N, CA and C atoms as an extended XYZ file, in Angstrom:
255
Properties=species:S:1:pos:R:3:atomname:S:1:resname:S:1:resid:I:1 pbc="F F F"
N        12.138       17.591      -76.428 N   MET     1
C        12.293       17.984      -75.057 CA  MET     1
C        13.432       18.840      -74.901 C   MET     1
N        13.149       19.922      -73.878 N   SER     2
C        14.238       20.827      -73.652 CA  SER     2
C        15.162       20.290      -72.548 C   SER     2
N        16.426       20.836      -72.591 N   THR     3
C        17.214       20.371      -71.479 CA  THR     3
C        16.911       21.203      -70.257 C   THR     3
N        17.116       20.582      -69.095 N   PRO     4
C        16.700       21.301      -67.867 CA  PRO     4
C        17.598       22.747      -67.647 C   PRO     4
N        16.889       23.595      -67.159 N   ARG     5
C        17.549       25.016      -67.060 CA  ARG     5
C        18.643       24.883      -65.962 C   ARG     5
N        19.902       25.526      -66.335 N   LYS     6
C        20.907       25.573      -65.414 CA  LYS     6
C        20.922       26.647      -64.496 C   LYS     6
N        20.931       26.537      -63.279 N   THR     7
C        20.862       27.616      -62.230 CA  THR     7
C        22.238       27.938      -61.767 C   THR     7
N        22.234       28.904      -61.022 N   ARG     8
C        23.784       29.339      -60.608 CA  ARG     8
C        24.361       28.367      -59.789 C   ARG     8
N        23.598       27.597      -58.827 N   SER     9
C        24.255       26.579      -58.074 CA  SER     9
C        24.712       25.293      -58.888 C   SER     9
N        24.310       25.098      -60.183 N   ASP    10
C        24.687       24.117      -60.967 CA  ASP    10
C        26.000       24.458      -61.419 C   ASP    10
N        26.362       25.523      -61.687 N   LYS    11
C        27.678       26.121      -62.377 CA  LYS    11
C        28.730       25.695      -61.451 C   LYS    11
N        30.024       25.609      -62.288 N   LYS    12
C        31.204       25.233      -61.586 CA  LYS    12
C        31.860       26.536      -60.907 C   LYS    12
N        32.625       26.320      -59.896 N   VAL    13
C        33.109       27.582      -59.318 CA  VAL    13
C        34.186       28.225      -60.243 C   VAL    13
N        34.860       27.595      -61.009 N   GLY    14
C        35.757       28.235      -62.048 CA  GLY    14
C        34.941       29.108      -62.931 C   GLY    14
N        33.950       28.707      -63.450 N   SER    15
C        33.196       29.559      -64.371 CA  SER    15
C        32.657       30.808      -63.782 C   SER    15
N        32.195       30.594      -62.447 N   ILE    16
C        31.610       31.733      -61.685 CA  ILE    16
C        32.825       32.670      -61.404 C   ILE    16
N        33.960       32.221      -61.143 N   GLU    17
C        35.088       33.130      -60.848 CA  GLU    17
C        35.524       33.926      -62.105 C   GLU    17
N        35.338       33.395      -63.243 N   LYS    18
C        35.534       34.050      -64.502 CA  LYS    18
C        34.592       35.017      -64.958 C   LYS    18
N        33.356       34.765      -64.574 N   GLU    19
C        32.276       35.755      -64.838 CA  GLU    19
C        32.384       36.956      -63.788 C   GLU    19
N        32.648       36.662      -62.560 N   LEU    20
C        32.773       37.768      -61.559 CA  LEU    20
C        34.192       38.545      -61.617 C   LEU    20
N        35.172       37.737      -61.972 N   GLY    21
C        36.624       38.203      -61.965 CA  GLY    21
C        37.081       38.400      -60.466 C   GLY    21
N        36.564       37.450      -59.593 N   VAL    22
C        36.918       37.459      -58.266 CA  VAL    22
C        37.247       35.957      -57.899 C   VAL    22
N        38.163       35.716      -57.024 N   LYS    23
C        38.456       34.477      -56.474 CA  LYS    23
C        37.366       34.018      -55.286 C   LYS    23
N        36.976       32.787      -55.277 N   LEU    24
C        36.064       32.456      -54.193 CA  LEU    24
C        36.792       31.763      -53.159 C   LEU    24
N        36.568       32.151      -51.690 N   TYR    25
C        37.296       31.495      -50.677 CA  TYR    25
C        36.052       30.957      -49.669 C   TYR    25
N        36.442       29.880      -49.067 N   GLY    26
C        35.553       29.245      -48.051 CA  GLY    26
C        35.467       29.953      -46.719 C   GLY    26
N        34.641       29.501      -45.824 N   ALA    27
C        34.638       30.416      -44.498 CA  ALA    27
C        35.918       30.131      -43.883 C   ALA    27
N        36.656       29.073      -44.053 N   ASP    28
C        37.972       28.874      -43.434 CA  ASP    28
C        39.039       29.740      -43.901 C   ASP    28
N        38.806       30.386      -45.112 N   GLY    29
C        39.854       31.216      -45.711 CA  GLY    29
C        40.741       30.688      -46.883 C   GLY    29
N        40.343       29.277      -47.071 N   ARG    30
C        41.004       28.696      -48.174 CA  ARG    30
C        40.252       28.821      -49.496 C   ARG    30
N        41.033       28.661      -50.640 N   LYS    31
C        40.356       28.750      -51.928 CA  LYS    31
C        39.509       27.500      -52.166 C   LYS    31
N        38.350       27.805      -52.812 N   VAL    32
C        37.387       26.704      -53.126 CA  VAL    32
C        37.906       26.013      -54.476 C   VAL    32
N        37.907       24.772      -54.472 N   ARG    33
C        38.225       24.006      -55.675 CA  ARG    33
C        37.396       24.359      -56.929 C   ARG    33
N        37.890       24.672      -58.099 N   LYS    34
C        37.291       25.062      -59.219 CA  LYS    34
C        36.382       23.989      -59.938 C   LYS    34
N        36.659       22.679      -59.609 N   ASP    35
C        35.783       21.637      -60.249 CA  ASP    35
C        34.582       21.464      -59.506 C   ASP    35
N        34.303       22.020      -58.347 N   LYS    36
C        33.058       21.695      -57.579 CA  LYS    36
C        31.991       22.638      -58.023 C   LYS    36
N        30.672       22.311      -57.822 N   THR    37
C        29.648       23.196      -58.170 CA  THR    37
C        29.330       24.021      -56.968 C   THR    37
N        28.685       25.237      -57.251 N   LEU    38
C        28.439       26.189      -56.198 CA  LEU    38
C        27.500       25.596      -55.128 C   LEU    38
N        26.520       24.707      -55.586 N   GLY    39
C        25.572       23.846      -54.676 CA  GLY    39
C        26.284       23.017      -53.705 C   GLY    39
N        27.321       22.413      -54.221 N   GLU    40
C        28.000       21.362      -53.319 CA  GLU    40
C        28.909       22.269      -52.264 C   GLU    40
N        29.524       23.372      -52.776 N   VAL    41
C        30.217       24.330      -51.804 CA  VAL    41
C        29.320       24.810      -50.638 C   VAL    41
N        28.150       25.164      -51.036 N   ARG    42
C        27.041       25.644      -50.126 CA  ARG    42
C        26.794       24.674      -49.048 C   ARG    42
N        26.683       23.361      -49.513 N   LYS    43
C        26.298       22.388      -48.603 CA  LYS    43
C        27.399       22.114      -47.580 C   LYS    43
N        28.644       22.008      -48.116 N   ILE    44
C        29.781       21.885      -47.152 CA  ILE    44
C        29.973       22.945      -46.154 C   ILE    44
N        29.633       24.234      -46.724 N   GLN    45
C        29.754       25.416      -45.739 CA  GLN    45
C        28.730       25.210      -44.534 C   GLN    45
N        27.503       24.940      -44.944 N   GLN    46
C        26.379       24.727      -44.078 CA  GLN    46
C        26.788       23.660      -43.052 C   GLN    46
N        27.421       22.659      -43.549 N   ALA    47
C        27.699       21.518      -42.633 CA  ALA    47
C        28.814       22.039      -41.576 C   ALA    47
N        29.617       22.863      -41.906 N   ASP    48
C        30.662       23.284      -40.995 CA  ASP    48
C        30.220       24.061      -39.957 C   ASP    48
N        29.081       24.872      -40.002 N   LEU    49
C        28.381       25.711      -39.063 CA  LEU    49
C        28.264       24.907      -37.817 C   LEU    49
N        28.421       25.583      -36.596 N   THR    50
C        28.025       24.878      -35.356 CA  THR    50
C        26.373       25.133      -35.178 C   THR    50
N        25.828       24.221      -34.253 N   ASP    51
C        24.553       24.423      -33.935 CA  ASP    51
C        24.016       25.817      -33.544 C   ASP    51
N        24.870       26.609      -32.642 N   ASP    52
C        24.608       27.805      -32.399 CA  ASP    52
C        24.630       28.875      -33.642 C   ASP    52
N        25.467       28.641      -34.448 N   GLN    53
C        25.550       29.459      -35.633 CA  GLN    53
C        24.305       29.338      -36.447 C   GLN    53
N        23.915       28.045      -36.631 N   LYS    54
C        22.801       27.750      -37.387 CA  LYS    54
C        21.460       28.307      -36.814 C   LYS    54
N        21.321       28.268      -35.427 N   ILE    55
C        20.125       28.912      -34.792 CA  ILE    55
C        20.300       30.360      -35.146 C   ILE    55
N        21.451       30.982      -34.821 N   ALA    56
C        21.665       32.338      -34.790 CA  ALA    56
C        21.288       32.897      -36.237 C   ALA    56
N        21.650       32.067      -37.250 N   SER    57
C        21.400       32.598      -38.738 CA  SER    57
C        19.920       32.656      -39.010 C   SER    57
N        19.083       31.824      -38.299 N   LYS    58
C        17.542       31.699      -38.569 CA  LYS    58
C        16.848       32.731      -37.745 C   LYS    58
N        17.481       33.245      -36.733 N   ARG    59
C        16.636       34.142      -35.737 CA  ARG    59
C        17.042       35.527      -35.642 C   ARG    59
N        16.120       36.429      -35.774 N   GLN    60
C        16.537       37.843      -35.784 CA  GLN    60
C        15.763       38.404      -34.574 C   GLN    60
N        16.597       39.350      -33.822 N   ILE    61
C        16.026       39.850      -32.695 CA  ILE    61
C        15.943       41.433      -33.025 C   ILE    61
N        14.744       42.085      -32.940 N   LYS    62
C        14.580       43.307      -33.383 CA  LYS    62
C        14.307       44.159      -32.054 C   LYS    62
N        15.030       45.124      -31.888 N   ILE    63
C        14.876       46.060      -30.778 CA  ILE    63
C        14.859       47.387      -31.100 C   ILE    63
N        14.544       48.421      -30.305 N   HIS    64
C        14.520       49.613      -30.489 CA  HIS    64
C        16.000       50.270      -30.865 C   HIS    64
N        16.201       51.247      -31.586 N   PRO    65
C        17.618       51.642      -32.026 CA  PRO    65
C        18.296       52.253      -30.677 C   PRO    65
N        17.559       52.928      -29.781 N   LYS    66
C        18.021       53.609      -28.790 CA  LYS    66
C        18.139       52.601      -27.368 C   LYS    66
N        18.114       51.277      -27.595 N   THR    67
C        18.160       50.473      -26.537 CA  THR    67
C        19.663       50.381      -25.972 C   THR    67
N        19.599       50.294      -24.630 N   LYS    68
C        21.098       50.338      -23.978 CA  LYS    68
C        21.700       48.921      -24.289 C   LYS    68
N        23.080       48.924      -24.210 N   THR    69
C        23.741       47.615      -24.678 CA  THR    69
C        23.651       46.473      -23.554 C   THR    69
N        23.293       46.977      -22.221 N   ALA    70
C        23.147       46.015      -21.198 CA  ALA    70
C        21.803       45.274      -21.392 C   ALA    70
N        20.805       45.929      -21.880 N   ASP    71
C        19.514       45.482      -22.176 CA  ASP    71
C        19.712       44.583      -23.417 C   ASP    71
N        20.449       44.844      -24.457 N   LEU    72
C        20.598       43.969      -25.506 CA  LEU    72
C        21.161       42.599      -25.108 C   LEU    72
N        22.324       42.614      -24.154 N   ASN    73
C        22.920       41.556      -23.731 CA  ASN    73
C        22.004       40.546      -22.900 C   ASN    73
N        20.973       41.189      -22.321 N   LYS    74
C        20.035       40.402      -21.496 CA  LYS    74
C        19.148       39.647      -22.442 C   LYS    74
N        18.846       40.320      -23.573 N   VAL    75
C        17.987       39.663      -24.649 CA  VAL    75
C        18.749       38.494      -25.324 C   VAL    75
N        20.165       38.805      -25.617 N   ARG    76
C        20.883       37.664      -26.214 CA  ARG    76
C        20.999       36.497      -25.303 C   ARG    76
N        21.285       36.594      -23.855 N   GLN    77
C        21.289       35.639      -23.013 CA  GLN    77
C        20.015       34.751      -22.949 C   GLN    77
N        18.939       35.563      -22.906 N   ALA    78
C        17.585       34.865      -22.807 CA  ALA    78
C        17.346       34.147      -24.182 C   ALA    78
N        17.781       34.526      -25.333 N   VAL    79
C        17.669       33.754      -26.481 CA  VAL    79
C        18.433       32.481      -26.511 C   VAL    79
N        19.701       32.656      -25.862 N   LYS    80
C        20.553       31.484      -25.790 CA  LYS    80
C        19.933       30.192      -24.888 C   LYS    80
N        19.214       30.745      -23.623 N   LYS    81
C        18.709       29.929      -22.803 CA  LYS    81
C        17.464       29.312      -23.456 C   LYS    81
N        16.687       29.914      -24.262 N   VAL    82
C        15.550       29.300      -24.851 CA  VAL    82
C        15.902       28.316      -25.885 C   VAL    82
N        17.066       28.721      -26.541 N   SER    83
C        17.434       27.718      -27.744 CA  SER    83
C        18.099       26.438      -27.060 C   SER    83
N        18.499       26.428      -25.750 N   GLY    84
C        18.874       25.336      -25.218 CA  GLY    84
C        20.426       25.267      -25.146 C   GLY    84
N        21.145       26.326      -25.493 N   LYS    85
C        22.608       26.390      -25.317 CA  LYS    85
C        23.001       27.546      -24.245 C   LYS    85
């Protein structure tokens, strides 16, 4: 039997930092602990998002490039009302 394939989210943060040569920081600006896996870090970051941020990350609003900003704001407000916030 072969061992299960290791994906990027199974790797430790320390080994990813060595590969990329860059330090990883969380959404709050703090360094991420090196002994955690990337999958764990992602779950924690998702949990820290507010409900509005989660909805906004899933929804895309496509409008014409020459649309006025006032019209864009009306669309944003309508989306907020529809989403319940």
